[in-house]
PDB file of N, CA, C, O and CB in Angstrom:
ATOM      1  N   MET A   1       0.817  -1.105   0.021  1.00  0.00           N
ATOM      2  CA  MET A   1      -0.131  -0.081  -0.105  1.00  0.00           C
ATOM      3  C   MET A   1       0.857   1.184  -0.115  1.00  0.00           C
ATOM      4  O   MET A   1       1.836   1.119   0.628  1.00  0.00           O
ATOM      5  CB  MET A   1      -1.291  -0.105   1.118  1.00  0.00           C
ATOM      6  N   ALA A   2       0.688   2.236  -0.837  1.00  0.00           N
ATOM      7  CA  ALA A   2       1.324   3.563  -0.947  1.00  0.00           C
ATOM      8  C   ALA A   2       1.091   4.449   0.336  1.00  0.00           C
ATOM      9  O   ALA A   2       0.012   4.638   0.898  1.00  0.00           O
ATOM     10  CB  ALA A   2       0.761   4.298  -2.211  1.00  0.00           C
ATOM     11  N   VAL A   3       2.234   4.916   0.660  1.00  0.00           N
ATOM     12  CA  VAL A   3       2.200   5.920   1.729  1.00  0.00           C
ATOM     13  C   VAL A   3       1.931   7.301   1.375  1.00  0.00           C
ATOM     14  O   VAL A   3       2.627   7.779   0.480  1.00  0.00           O
ATOM     15  CB  VAL A   3       3.395   5.919   2.398  1.00  0.00           C
ATOM     16  N   ILE A   4       0.847   8.186   2.039  1.00  0.00           N
ATOM     17  CA  ILE A   4       0.767   9.470   1.330  1.00  0.00           C
ATOM     18  C   ILE A   4       1.809  10.396   2.112  1.00  0.00           C
ATOM     19  O   ILE A   4       2.082  10.467   3.310  1.00  0.00           O
ATOM     20  CB  ILE A   4      -0.809  10.091   1.327  1.00  0.00           C
ATOM     21  N   ASP A   5       2.297  11.090   0.977  1.00  0.00           N
ATOM     22  CA  ASP A   5       3.291  12.199   1.306  1.00  0.00           C
ATOM     23  C   ASP A   5       2.457  13.340   1.838  1.00  0.00           C
ATOM     24  O   ASP A   5       1.818  13.962   0.989  1.00  0.00           O
ATOM     25  CB  ASP A   5       4.183  12.679   0.005  1.00  0.00           C
ATOM     26  N   TRP A   6       2.346  13.748   3.186  1.00  0.00           N
ATOM     27  CA  TRP A   6       1.332  14.904   3.564  1.00  0.00           C
ATOM     28  C   TRP A   6       2.074  16.235   3.115  1.00  0.00           C
ATOM     29  O   TRP A   6       1.423  17.273   2.994  1.00  0.00           O
ATOM     30  CB  TRP A   6       0.950  14.943   5.307  1.00  0.00           C
ATOM     31  N   SER A   7       3.202  16.205   2.912  1.00  0.00           N
ATOM     32  CA  SER A   7       3.765  17.604   2.753  1.00  0.00           C
ATOM     33  C   SER A   7       3.634  17.952   1.363  1.00  0.00           C
ATOM     34  O   SER A   7       3.773  19.144   1.090  1.00  0.00           O
ATOM     35  CB  SER A   7       5.259  17.743   3.194  1.00  0.00           C
ATOM     36  N   SER A   8       3.346  16.988   0.252  1.00  0.00           N
ATOM     37  CA  SER A   8       3.109  17.363  -0.983  1.00  0.00           C
ATOM     38  C   SER A   8       1.738  17.679  -1.353  1.00  0.00           C
ATOM     39  O   SER A   8       1.376  17.763  -2.526  1.00  0.00           O
ATOM     40  CB  SER A   8       3.568  16.470  -1.740  1.00  0.00           C
ATOM     41  N   ILE A   9       0.917  17.869  -0.272  1.00  0.00           N
ATOM     42  CA  ILE A   9      -0.241  18.229  -0.534  1.00  0.00           C
ATOM     43  C   ILE A   9      -0.452  19.928  -0.296  1.00  0.00           C
ATOM     44  O   ILE A   9      -0.050  20.637   0.627  1.00  0.00           O
ATOM     45  CB  ILE A   9      -1.093  17.323   0.290  1.00  0.00           C
ATOM     46  N   ASP A  10      -1.262  20.275  -1.531  1.00  0.00           N
ATOM     47  CA  ASP A  10      -1.314  21.847  -1.393  1.00  0.00           C
ATOM     48  C   ASP A  10      -2.563  22.248  -0.425  1.00  0.00           C
ATOM     49  O   ASP A  10      -3.721  22.122  -0.822  1.00  0.00           O
ATOM     50  CB  ASP A  10      -1.521  22.594  -2.969  1.00  0.00           C
ATOM     51  N   TRP A  11      -2.308  22.644   0.617  1.00  0.00           N
ATOM     52  CA  TRP A  11      -3.317  22.556   1.864  1.00  0.00           C
ATOM     53  C   TRP A  11      -4.161  23.698   1.672  1.00  0.00           C
ATOM     54  O   TRP A  11      -5.342  23.659   2.015  1.00  0.00           O
ATOM     55  CB  TRP A  11      -2.615  22.615   3.389  1.00  0.00           C
ATOM     56  N   ILE A  12      -3.482  25.026   0.986  1.00  0.00           N
ATOM     57  CA  ILE A  12      -4.231  26.274   0.961  1.00  0.00           C
ATOM     58  C   ILE A  12      -5.241  25.999  -0.131  1.00  0.00           C
ATOM     59  O   ILE A  12      -6.382  26.343   0.177  1.00  0.00           O
ATOM     60  CB  ILE A  12      -3.313  27.593   0.683  1.00  0.00           C
ATOM     61  N   SER A  13      -5.107  25.483  -1.285  1.00  0.00           N
ATOM     62  CA  SER A  13      -6.006  25.132  -2.351  1.00  0.00           C
ATOM     63  C   SER A  13      -7.020  24.195  -1.711  1.00  0.00           C
ATOM     64  O   SER A  13      -8.202  24.515  -1.836  1.00  0.00           O
ATOM     65  CB  SER A  13      -5.256  24.475  -3.584  1.00  0.00           C
ATOM     66  N   LEU A  14      -6.739  23.130  -1.073  1.00  0.00           N
ATOM     67  CA  LEU A  14      -7.552  22.241  -0.520  1.00  0.00           C
ATOM     68  C   LEU A  14      -8.748  22.585   0.478  1.00  0.00           C
ATOM     69  O   LEU A  14      -9.820  21.979   0.460  1.00  0.00           O
ATOM     70  CB  LEU A  14      -6.739  21.463   0.036  1.00  0.00           C
ATOM     71  N   VAL A  15      -8.403  23.756   1.457  1.00  0.00           N
ATOM     72  CA  VAL A  15      -9.124  24.328   2.300  1.00  0.00           C
ATOM     73  C   VAL A  15      -9.936  25.317   1.528  1.00  0.00           C
ATOM     74  O   VAL A  15     -11.135  25.374   1.801  1.00  0.00           O
ATOM     75  CB  VAL A  15      -8.351  24.841   3.342  1.00  0.00           C
ATOM     76  N   VAL A  16      -9.433  26.142   0.560  1.00  0.00           N
ATOM     77  CA  VAL A  16     -10.218  27.088  -0.124  1.00  0.00           C
ATOM     78  C   VAL A  16     -11.368  26.555  -1.036  1.00  0.00           C
ATOM     79  O   VAL A  16     -12.505  27.024  -1.081  1.00  0.00           O
ATOM     80  CB  VAL A  16      -9.327  27.872  -0.896  1.00  0.00           C
ATOM     81  N   LEU A  17     -10.833  25.380  -1.838  1.00  0.00           N
ATOM     82  CA  LEU A  17     -11.778  24.696  -2.687  1.00  0.00           C
ATOM     83  C   LEU A  17     -12.885  24.006  -1.754  1.00  0.00           C
ATOM     84  O   LEU A  17     -14.049  24.003  -2.155  1.00  0.00           O
ATOM     85  CB  LEU A  17     -11.003  23.618  -3.613  1.00  0.00           C
ATOM     86  N   SER A  18     -12.545  23.389  -0.452  1.00  0.00           N
ATOM     87  CA  SER A  18     -13.520  22.608   0.264  1.00  0.00           C
ATOM     88  C   SER A  18     -14.490  23.631   0.707  1.00  0.00           C
ATOM     89  O   SER A  18     -15.649  23.217   0.741  1.00  0.00           O
ATOM     90  CB  SER A  18     -12.921  21.764   1.454  1.00  0.00           C
ATOM     91  N   VAL A  19     -14.276  25.102   1.123  1.00  0.00           N
ATOM     92  CA  VAL A  19     -15.061  25.987   1.784  1.00  0.00           C
ATOM     93  C   VAL A  19     -16.048  26.309   0.550  1.00  0.00           C
ATOM     94  O   VAL A  19     -17.271  26.348   0.684  1.00  0.00           O
ATOM     95  CB  VAL A  19     -14.213  27.260   2.465  1.00  0.00           C
ATOM     96  N   LEU A  20     -15.359  26.539  -0.696  1.00  0.00           N
ATOM     97  CA  LEU A  20     -16.162  26.994  -1.960  1.00  0.00           C
ATOM     98  C   LEU A  20     -17.186  26.091  -2.204  1.00  0.00           C
ATOM     99  O   LEU A  20     -18.287  26.532  -2.536  1.00  0.00           O
ATOM    100  CB  LEU A  20     -15.335  27.102  -3.239  1.00  0.00           C
ATOM    101  N   VAL A  21     -16.971  24.698  -2.076  1.00  0.00           N
ATOM    102  CA  VAL A  21     -17.971  23.665  -2.371  1.00  0.00           C
ATOM    103  C   VAL A  21     -18.924  23.803  -1.369  1.00  0.00           C
ATOM    104  O   VAL A  21     -20.105  23.756  -1.714  1.00  0.00           O
ATOM    105  CB  VAL A  21     -17.443  22.256  -2.426  1.00  0.00           C
ATOM    106  N   LEU A  22     -18.630  23.973  -0.126  1.00  0.00           N
ATOM    107  CA  LEU A  22     -19.686  24.173   0.967  1.00  0.00           C
ATOM    108  C   LEU A  22     -20.565  25.294   0.513  1.00  0.00           C
ATOM    109  O   LEU A  22     -21.767  25.088   0.343  1.00  0.00           O
ATOM    110  CB  LEU A  22     -19.045  24.519   2.421  1.00  0.00           C
ATOM    111  N   ILE A  23     -20.014  26.508   0.301  1.00  0.00           N
ATOM    112  CA  ILE A  23     -20.959  27.831   0.145  1.00  0.00           C
ATOM    113  C   ILE A  23     -21.639  27.551  -1.192  1.00  0.00           C
ATOM    114  O   ILE A  23     -22.853  27.721  -1.081  1.00  0.00           O
ATOM    115  CB  ILE A  23     -20.073  29.408   0.103  1.00  0.00           C
ATOM    116  N   VAL A  24     -21.324  27.236  -2.233  1.00  0.00           N
ATOM    117  CA  VAL A  24     -21.920  26.991  -3.559  1.00  0.00           C
ATOM    118  C   VAL A  24     -22.955  26.033  -3.482  1.00  0.00           C
ATOM    119  O   VAL A  24     -23.979  26.102  -4.163  1.00  0.00           O
ATOM    120  CB  VAL A  24     -20.947  26.544  -4.538  1.00  0.00           C
ATOM    121  N   ALA A  25     -22.674  25.015  -2.552  1.00  0.00           N
ATOM    122  CA  ALA A  25     -23.937  23.943  -2.330  1.00  0.00           C
ATOM    123  C   ALA A  25     -25.090  24.480  -1.683  1.00  0.00           C
ATOM    124  O   ALA A  25     -26.250  24.180  -1.968  1.00  0.00           O
ATOM    125  CB  ALA A  25     -23.558  22.715  -1.438  1.00  0.00           C
ATOM    126  N   ARG A  26     -24.677  25.403  -0.674  1.00  0.00           N
ATOM    127  CA  ARG A  26     -25.867  25.953   0.215  1.00  0.00           C
ATOM    128  C   ARG A  26     -26.480  27.164  -0.948  1.00  0.00           C
ATOM    129  O   ARG A  26     -27.683  27.424  -0.912  1.00  0.00           O
ATOM    130  CB  ARG A  26     -25.211  26.734   1.991  1.00  0.00           C
ATOM    131  N   ILE A  27     -25.769  27.718  -1.743  1.00  0.00           N
ATOM    132  CA  ILE A  27     -26.543  28.646  -2.578  1.00  0.00           C
ATOM    133  C   ILE A  27     -27.368  28.020  -3.803  1.00  0.00           C
ATOM    134  O   ILE A  27     -28.431  28.433  -4.266  1.00  0.00           O
ATOM    135  CB  ILE A  27     -25.570  29.663  -3.117  1.00  0.00           C
ATOM    136  N   GLY A  28     -26.615  26.934  -4.200  1.00  0.00           N
ATOM    137  CA  GLY A  28     -27.530  26.159  -5.144  1.00  0.00           C
ATOM    138  C   GLY A  28     -28.755  25.482  -4.502  1.00  0.00           C
ATOM    139  O   GLY A  28     -29.814  25.354  -5.117  1.00  0.00           O
ATOM    140  N   GLU A  29     -28.566  25.047  -3.221  1.00  0.00           N
ATOM    141  CA  GLU A  29     -29.690  24.566  -2.484  1.00  0.00           C
ATOM    142  C   GLU A  29     -31.052  25.716  -2.648  1.00  0.00           C
ATOM    143  O   GLU A  29     -32.167  25.533  -3.135  1.00  0.00           O
ATOM    144  CB  GLU A  29     -29.146  24.364  -0.842  1.00  0.00           C
ATOM    145  N   ARG A  30     -30.481  26.856  -2.071  1.00  0.00           N
ATOM    146  CA  ARG A  30     -31.509  27.969  -1.961  1.00  0.00           C
ATOM    147  C   ARG A  30     -32.201  28.317  -3.112  1.00  0.00           C
ATOM    148  O   ARG A  30     -33.425  28.449  -3.133  1.00  0.00           O
ATOM    149  CB  ARG A  30     -30.948  29.148  -1.516  1.00  0.00           C
ATOM    150  N   LEU A  31     -31.311  28.506  -4.290  1.00  0.00           N
ATOM    151  CA  LEU A  31     -31.707  29.086  -5.702  1.00  0.00           C
ATOM    152  C   LEU A  31     -32.599  28.076  -6.323  1.00  0.00           C
ATOM    153  O   LEU A  31     -33.343  28.397  -7.249  1.00  0.00           O
ATOM    154  CB  LEU A  31     -30.409  29.371  -6.703  1.00  0.00           C
ATOM    155  N   SER A  32     -32.544  26.578  -5.738  1.00  0.00           N
ATOM    156  CA  SER A  32     -33.262  25.643  -6.741  1.00  0.00           C
ATOM    157  C   SER A  32     -34.643  25.581  -6.257  1.00  0.00           C
ATOM    158  O   SER A  32     -35.428  25.023  -7.025  1.00  0.00           O
ATOM    159  CB  SER A  32     -32.622  24.136  -6.845  1.00  0.00           C
ATOM    160  N   PHE A  33     -35.131  26.045  -5.117  1.00  0.00           N
ATOM    161  CA  PHE A  33     -36.602  26.030  -4.840  1.00  0.00           C
ATOM    162  C   PHE A  33     -36.927  24.628  -4.568  1.00  0.00           C
ATOM    163  O   PHE A  33     -38.120  24.369  -4.727  1.00  0.00           O
ATOM    164  CB  PHE A  33     -37.486  26.599  -6.029  1.00  0.00           C
ATOM    165  N   GLY A  34     -36.161  23.630  -4.191  1.00  0.00           N
ATOM    166  CA  GLY A  34     -36.594  22.201  -3.746  1.00  0.00           C
ATOM    167  C   GLY A  34     -36.407  21.337  -5.042  1.00  0.00           C
ATOM    168  O   GLY A  34     -36.718  20.157  -4.880  1.00  0.00           O
ATOM    169  N   SER A  35     -35.945  21.690  -6.348  1.00  0.00           N
ATOM    170  CA  SER A  35     -35.722  20.781  -7.293  1.00  0.00           C
ATOM    171  C   SER A  35     -34.291  20.289  -7.023  1.00  0.00           C
ATOM    172  O   SER A  35     -33.439  21.170  -6.911  1.00  0.00           O
ATOM    173  CB  SER A  35     -35.955  21.354  -8.670  1.00  0.00           C
ATOM    174  N   ARG A  36     -33.948  19.146  -6.914  1.00  0.00           N
ATOM    175  CA  ARG A  36     -32.897  18.508  -6.836  1.00  0.00           C
ATOM    176  C   ARG A  36     -31.907  18.591  -8.182  1.00  0.00           C
ATOM    177  O   ARG A  36     -30.687  18.739  -8.113  1.00  0.00           O
ATOM    178  CB  ARG A  36     -33.332  17.230  -6.483  1.00  0.00           C
ATOM    179  N   ALA A  37     -32.578  18.481  -9.266  1.00  0.00           N
ATOM    180  CA  ALA A  37     -31.887  18.444 -10.414  1.00  0.00           C
ATOM    181  C   ALA A  37     -31.303  19.970 -10.539  1.00  0.00           C
ATOM    182  O   ALA A  37     -30.091  20.169 -10.630  1.00  0.00           O
ATOM    183  CB  ALA A  37     -32.834  17.940 -11.626  1.00  0.00           C
ATOM    184  N   LEU A  38     -32.267  21.030 -10.537  1.00  0.00           N
ATOM    185  CA  LEU A  38     -31.742  22.351 -10.532  1.00  0.00           C
ATOM    186  C   LEU A  38     -30.780  22.572  -9.672  1.00  0.00           C
ATOM    187  O   LEU A  38     -29.776  23.180 -10.041  1.00  0.00           O
ATOM    188  CB  LEU A  38     -32.626  23.242 -10.322  1.00  0.00           C
ATOM    189  N   GLY A  39     -30.909  22.137  -8.427  1.00  0.00           N
ATOM    190  CA  GLY A  39     -29.890  22.428  -7.312  1.00  0.00           C
ATOM    191  C   GLY A  39     -28.558  21.895  -7.743  1.00  0.00           C
ATOM    192  O   GLY A  39     -27.538  22.582  -7.677  1.00  0.00           O
ATOM    193  N   ALA A  40     -28.579  20.578  -8.217  1.00  0.00           N
ATOM    194  CA  ALA A  40     -27.281  20.009  -8.752  1.00  0.00           C
ATOM    195  C   ALA A  40     -26.394  20.934  -9.922  1.00  0.00           C
ATOM    196  O   ALA A  40     -25.196  21.205 -10.008  1.00  0.00           O
ATOM    197  CB  ALA A  40     -27.702  18.576  -9.417  1.00  0.00           C
ATOM    198  N   PHE A  41     -27.502  21.251 -10.711  1.00  0.00           N
ATOM    199  CA  PHE A  41     -26.925  21.939 -11.888  1.00  0.00           C
ATOM    200  C   PHE A  41     -26.269  23.353 -11.420  1.00  0.00           C
ATOM    201  O   PHE A  41     -25.152  23.761 -11.740  1.00  0.00           O
ATOM    202  CB  PHE A  41     -28.109  22.172 -13.021  1.00  0.00           C
ATOM    203  N   LEU A  42     -27.132  23.945 -10.665  1.00  0.00           N
ATOM    204  CA  LEU A  42     -26.582  25.353 -10.096  1.00  0.00           C
ATOM    205  C   LEU A  42     -25.324  25.278  -9.275  1.00  0.00           C
ATOM    206  O   LEU A  42     -24.459  26.153  -9.242  1.00  0.00           O
ATOM    207  CB  LEU A  42     -27.649  26.039  -9.161  1.00  0.00           C
ATOM    208  N   THR A  43     -25.315  24.034  -8.554  1.00  0.00           N
ATOM    209  CA  THR A  43     -24.138  24.036  -7.593  1.00  0.00           C
ATOM    210  C   THR A  43     -22.934  23.798  -8.559  1.00  0.00           C
ATOM    211  O   THR A  43     -21.932  24.507  -8.469  1.00  0.00           O
ATOM    212  CB  THR A  43     -24.252  22.831  -6.360  1.00  0.00           C
ATOM    213  N   ALA A  44     -23.041  22.709  -9.565  1.00  0.00           N
ATOM    214  CA  ALA A  44     -22.007  22.720 -10.504  1.00  0.00           C
ATOM    215  C   ALA A  44     -21.573  23.863 -11.247  1.00  0.00           C
ATOM    216  O   ALA A  44     -20.383  24.083 -11.476  1.00  0.00           O
ATOM    217  CB  ALA A  44     -22.276  21.899 -11.322  1.00  0.00           C
ATOM    218  N   LEU A  45     -22.436  24.536 -11.597  1.00  0.00           N
ATOM    219  CA  LEU A  45     -22.177  25.953 -12.366  1.00  0.00           C
ATOM    220  C   LEU A  45     -21.266  26.661 -11.502  1.00  0.00           C
ATOM    221  O   LEU A  45     -20.096  26.905 -11.796  1.00  0.00           O
ATOM    222  CB  LEU A  45     -23.554  26.915 -12.623  1.00  0.00           C
ATOM    223  N   LEU A  46     -21.937  27.037 -10.240  1.00  0.00           N
ATOM    224  CA  LEU A  46     -21.343  27.994  -9.513  1.00  0.00           C
ATOM    225  C   LEU A  46     -19.775  27.485  -9.081  1.00  0.00           C
ATOM    226  O   LEU A  46     -18.887  28.324  -8.928  1.00  0.00           O
ATOM    227  CB  LEU A  46     -22.309  28.298  -8.284  1.00  0.00           C
ATOM    228  N   PHE A  47     -19.570  26.310  -8.935  1.00  0.00           N
ATOM    229  CA  PHE A  47     -18.459  25.683  -8.424  1.00  0.00           C
ATOM    230  C   PHE A  47     -17.365  25.714  -9.736  1.00  0.00           C
ATOM    231  O   PHE A  47     -16.166  25.871  -9.504  1.00  0.00           O
ATOM    232  CB  PHE A  47     -18.890  24.134  -7.844  1.00  0.00           C
ATOM    233  N   ALA A  48     -17.769  25.583 -10.860  1.00  0.00           N
ATOM    234  CA  ALA A  48     -16.981  25.563 -12.120  1.00  0.00           C
ATOM    235  C   ALA A  48     -16.583  27.117 -12.151  1.00  0.00           C
ATOM    236  O   ALA A  48     -15.451  27.406 -12.539  1.00  0.00           O
ATOM    237  CB  ALA A  48     -17.890  24.990 -13.539  1.00  0.00           C
ATOM    238  N   ALA A  49     -17.352  27.992 -11.808  1.00  0.00           N
ATOM    239  CA  ALA A  49     -17.035  29.598 -12.077  1.00  0.00           C
ATOM    240  C   ALA A  49     -16.205  29.902 -10.888  1.00  0.00           C
ATOM    241  O   ALA A  49     -15.318  30.714 -11.151  1.00  0.00           O
ATOM    242  CB  ALA A  49     -18.463  30.697 -12.152  1.00  0.00           C
ATOM    243  N   GLY A  50     -16.223  29.532  -9.768  1.00  0.00           N
ATOM    244  CA  GLY A  50     -15.491  29.679  -8.554  1.00  0.00           C
ATOM    245  C   GLY A  50     -13.953  28.974  -8.830  1.00  0.00           C
ATOM    246  O   GLY A  50     -12.894  29.573  -8.645  1.00  0.00           O
ATOM    247  N   PHE A  51     -14.053  27.818  -9.229  1.00  0.00           N
ATOM    248  CA  PHE A  51     -12.748  27.214  -9.478  1.00  0.00           C
ATOM    249  C   PHE A  51     -11.879  27.850 -10.697  1.00  0.00           C
ATOM    250  O   PHE A  51     -10.649  27.906 -10.670  1.00  0.00           O
ATOM    251  CB  PHE A  51     -12.998  25.726  -9.750  1.00  0.00           C
ATOM    252  N   ALA A  52     -12.559  28.248 -11.604  1.00  0.00           N
ATOM    253  CA  ALA A  52     -12.062  29.132 -12.728  1.00  0.00           C
ATOM    254  C   ALA A  52     -11.346  30.236 -12.178  1.00  0.00           C
ATOM    255  O   ALA A  52     -10.185  30.482 -12.504  1.00  0.00           O
ATOM    256  CB  ALA A  52     -13.173  29.665 -13.615  1.00  0.00           C
ATOM    257  N   VAL A  53     -12.022  30.935 -11.323  1.00  0.00           N
ATOM    258  CA  VAL A  53     -11.541  32.120 -10.621  1.00  0.00           C
ATOM    259  C   VAL A  53     -10.316  32.049  -9.870  1.00  0.00           C
ATOM    260  O   VAL A  53      -9.299  32.717 -10.053  1.00  0.00           O
ATOM    261  CB  VAL A  53     -12.479  32.542  -9.763  1.00  0.00           C
ATOM    262  N   TRP A  54     -10.579  30.947  -8.791  1.00  0.00           N
ATOM    263  CA  TRP A  54      -9.392  30.626  -8.026  1.00  0.00           C
ATOM    264  C   TRP A  54      -8.261  30.063  -8.687  1.00  0.00           C
ATOM    265  O   TRP A  54      -7.129  30.125  -8.206  1.00  0.00           O
ATOM    266  CB  TRP A  54      -9.704  29.787  -7.057  1.00  0.00           C
ATOM    267  N   SER A  55      -8.561  29.453  -9.897  1.00  0.00           N
ATOM    268  CA  SER A  55      -7.154  28.857 -10.376  1.00  0.00           C
ATOM    269  C   SER A  55      -6.377  29.826 -11.368  1.00  0.00           C
ATOM    270  O   SER A  55      -5.160  29.803 -11.550  1.00  0.00           O
ATOM    271  CB  SER A  55      -7.389  27.399 -11.175  1.00  0.00           C
ATOM    272  N   TYR A  56      -7.116  30.521 -11.866  1.00  0.00           N
ATOM    273  CA  TYR A  56      -6.636  31.589 -12.737  1.00  0.00           C
ATOM    274  C   TYR A  56      -6.256  33.035 -12.344  1.00  0.00           C
ATOM    275  O   TYR A  56      -5.608  33.852 -12.999  1.00  0.00           O
ATOM    276  CB  TYR A  56      -7.548  31.718 -13.612  1.00  0.00           C
ATOM    277  N   GLY A  57      -6.778  33.147 -11.194  1.00  0.00           N
ATOM    278  CA  GLY A  57      -6.246  34.476 -10.561  1.00  0.00           C
ATOM    279  C   GLY A  57      -6.080  34.597  -9.035  1.00  0.00           C
ATOM    280  O   GLY A  57      -5.122  35.140  -8.486  1.00  0.00           O
ATOM    281  N   LEU A  58      -7.098  34.042  -8.436  1.00  0.00           N
ATOM    282  CA  LEU A  58      -6.756  34.451  -6.768  1.00  0.00           C
ATOM    283  C   LEU A  58      -5.711  33.648  -6.252  1.00  0.00           C
ATOM    284  O   LEU A  58      -5.044  34.092  -5.317  1.00  0.00           O
ATOM    285  CB  LEU A  58      -8.031  34.204  -5.690  1.00  0.00           C
ATOM    286  N   ASP A  59      -5.446  32.419  -6.771  1.00  0.00           N
ATOM    287  CA  ASP A  59      -4.679  31.563  -6.196  1.00  0.00           C
ATOM    288  C   ASP A  59      -3.081  32.236  -5.933  1.00  0.00           C
ATOM    289  O   ASP A  59      -2.435  32.146  -4.889  1.00  0.00           O
ATOM    290  CB  ASP A  59      -4.750  30.294  -7.108  1.00  0.00           C
ATOM    291  N   ASP A  60      -2.735  32.812  -6.992  1.00  0.00           N
ATOM    292  CA  ASP A  60      -1.410  33.421  -6.795  1.00  0.00           C
ATOM    293  C   ASP A  60      -1.384  34.607  -5.972  1.00  0.00           C
ATOM    294  O   ASP A  60      -0.372  34.873  -5.324  1.00  0.00           O
ATOM    295  CB  ASP A  60      -0.827  33.759  -8.033  1.00  0.00           C
ATOM    296  N   ALA A  61      -2.417  35.348  -5.941  1.00  0.00           N
ATOM    297  CA  ALA A  61      -2.758  36.704  -5.073  1.00  0.00           C
ATOM    298  C   ALA A  61      -2.691  36.166  -3.740  1.00  0.00           C
ATOM    299  O   ALA A  61      -1.877  36.643  -2.950  1.00  0.00           O
ATOM    300  CB  ALA A  61      -4.313  37.465  -5.356  1.00  0.00           C
ATOM    301  N   VAL A  62      -3.456  35.226  -3.401  1.00  0.00           N
ATOM    302  CA  VAL A  62      -3.558  34.613  -1.962  1.00  0.00           C
ATOM    303  C   VAL A  62      -2.187  34.032  -1.560  1.00  0.00           C
ATOM    304  O   VAL A  62      -1.782  34.140  -0.402  1.00  0.00           O
ATOM    305  CB  VAL A  62      -4.700  33.405  -1.886  1.00  0.00           C
ATOM    306  N   ARG A  63      -1.569  33.496  -2.396  1.00  0.00           N
ATOM    307  CA  ARG A  63      -0.186  33.016  -1.926  1.00  0.00           C
ATOM    308  C   ARG A  63       0.723  33.982  -1.596  1.00  0.00           C
ATOM    309  O   ARG A  63       1.511  33.894  -0.655  1.00  0.00           O
ATOM    310  CB  ARG A  63       0.464  32.238  -2.869  1.00  0.00           C
ATOM    311  N   GLN A  64       0.600  35.186  -2.586  1.00  0.00           N
ATOM    312  CA  GLN A  64       1.602  36.303  -2.240  1.00  0.00           C
ATOM    313  C   GLN A  64       1.341  37.009  -0.991  1.00  0.00           C
ATOM    314  O   GLN A  64       2.278  37.377  -0.283  1.00  0.00           O
ATOM    315  CB  GLN A  64       1.643  37.338  -3.300  1.00  0.00           C
ATOM    316  N   ILE A  65       0.084  37.227  -0.666  1.00  0.00           N
ATOM    317  CA  ILE A  65      -0.525  37.867   0.572  1.00  0.00           C
ATOM    318  C   ILE A  65       0.095  36.856   1.924  1.00  0.00           C
ATOM    319  O   ILE A  65       0.664  37.376   2.884  1.00  0.00           O
ATOM    320  CB  ILE A  65      -2.441  37.850   0.417  1.00  0.00           C
ATOM    321  N   ILE A  66      -0.097  35.541   1.824  1.00  0.00           N
ATOM    322  CA  ILE A  66       0.135  34.625   2.861  1.00  0.00           C
ATOM    323  C   ILE A  66       1.796  34.752   2.918  1.00  0.00           C
ATOM    324  O   ILE A  66       2.318  34.739   4.033  1.00  0.00           O
ATOM    325  CB  ILE A  66      -0.525  33.041   2.515  1.00  0.00           C
ATOM    326  N   ALA A  67       2.496  34.853   1.927  1.00  0.00           N
ATOM    327  CA  ALA A  67       4.162  34.986   1.910  1.00  0.00           C
ATOM    328  C   ALA A  67       4.481  36.213   2.649  1.00  0.00           C
ATOM    329  O   ALA A  67       5.350  36.200   3.520  1.00  0.00           O
ATOM    330  CB  ALA A  67       4.866  35.119   0.334  1.00  0.00           C
ATOM    331  N   MET A  68       3.649  37.555   2.268  1.00  0.00           N
ATOM    332  CA  MET A  68       4.007  38.753   2.729  1.00  0.00           C
ATOM    333  C   MET A  68       3.701  38.772   4.444  1.00  0.00           C
ATOM    334  O   MET A  68       4.446  39.382   5.211  1.00  0.00           O
ATOM    335  CB  MET A  68       3.183  39.864   1.847  1.00  0.00           C
ATOM    336  N   VAL A  69       2.644  38.105   4.846  1.00  0.00           N
ATOM    337  CA  VAL A  69       2.304  38.057   6.129  1.00  0.00           C
ATOM    338  C   VAL A  69       3.020  37.203   7.092  1.00  0.00           C
ATOM    339  O   VAL A  69       3.259  37.634   8.220  1.00  0.00           O
ATOM    340  CB  VAL A  69       1.112  37.764   6.147  1.00  0.00           C
ATOM    341  N   THR A  70       3.354  36.103   6.753  1.00  0.00           N
ATOM    342  CA  THR A  70       4.017  34.982   7.246  1.00  0.00           C
ATOM    343  C   THR A  70       5.564  35.392   7.369  1.00  0.00           C
ATOM    344  O   THR A  70       6.157  35.760   6.355  1.00  0.00           O
ATOM    345  CB  THR A  70       3.755  33.727   6.290  1.00  0.00           C
ATOM    346  N   PRO A  71       6.176  35.334   8.528  1.00  0.00           N
ATOM    347  CA  PRO A  71       7.676  35.488   8.683  1.00  0.00           C
ATOM    348  C   PRO A  71       8.384  34.277   8.081  1.00  0.00           C
ATOM    349  O   PRO A  71       8.057  33.108   8.283  1.00  0.00           O
ATOM    350  CB  PRO A  71       8.090  35.640  10.220  1.00  0.00           C
ATOM    351  N   THR A  72       9.451  34.724   7.271  1.00  0.00           N
ATOM    352  CA  THR A  72      10.150  33.669   6.797  1.00  0.00           C
ATOM    353  C   THR A  72      11.389  33.660   7.738  1.00  0.00           C
ATOM    354  O   THR A  72      11.745  34.645   8.384  1.00  0.00           O
ATOM    355  CB  THR A  72      10.458  33.800   5.261  1.00  0.00           C
ATOM    356  N   ALA A  73      12.098  32.282   7.755  1.00  0.00           N
ATOM    357  CA  ALA A  73      13.292  31.901   8.415  1.00  0.00           C
ATOM    358  C   ALA A  73      14.399  32.632   7.666  1.00  0.00           C
ATOM    359  O   ALA A  73      14.512  32.555   6.443  1.00  0.00           O
ATOM    360  CB  ALA A  73      13.486  30.342   8.441  1.00  0.00           C
ATOM    361  N   GLN A  74      15.233  33.362   8.463  1.00  0.00           N
ATOM    362  CA  GLN A  74      16.472  33.797   7.963  1.00  0.00           C
ATOM    363  C   GLN A  74      17.597  32.970   8.278  1.00  0.00           C
ATOM    364  O   GLN A  74      17.865  32.516   9.391  1.00  0.00           O
ATOM    365  CB  GLN A  74      16.728  35.048   8.390  1.00  0.00           C
ATOM    366  N   SER A  75      18.382  32.772   6.972  1.00  0.00           N
ATOM    367  CA  SER A  75      19.658  31.897   7.339  1.00  0.00           C
ATOM    368  C   SER A  75      20.743  32.781   7.132  1.00  0.00           C
ATOM    369  O   SER A  75      21.896  32.401   7.333  1.00  0.00           O
ATOM    370  CB  SER A  75      19.879  30.534   6.449  1.00  0.00           C
TER     371      SER A  75
END
């Protein structure tokens, strides 16, 4: 059985995309007015839009902000 290399996981993206899924699922549920198919479609559409924004714009900006805020080790 393969061992998971926990240090190679992109934790920032994992957390952000998990929160994005939670938020768009709630929005899709509210906008669907009880229709499961419409809710699933809206959730998928909203997640795709959020994923595109994260992947092609916000990812680098968030990483730069985190790099500026967190202190780096001086050698």
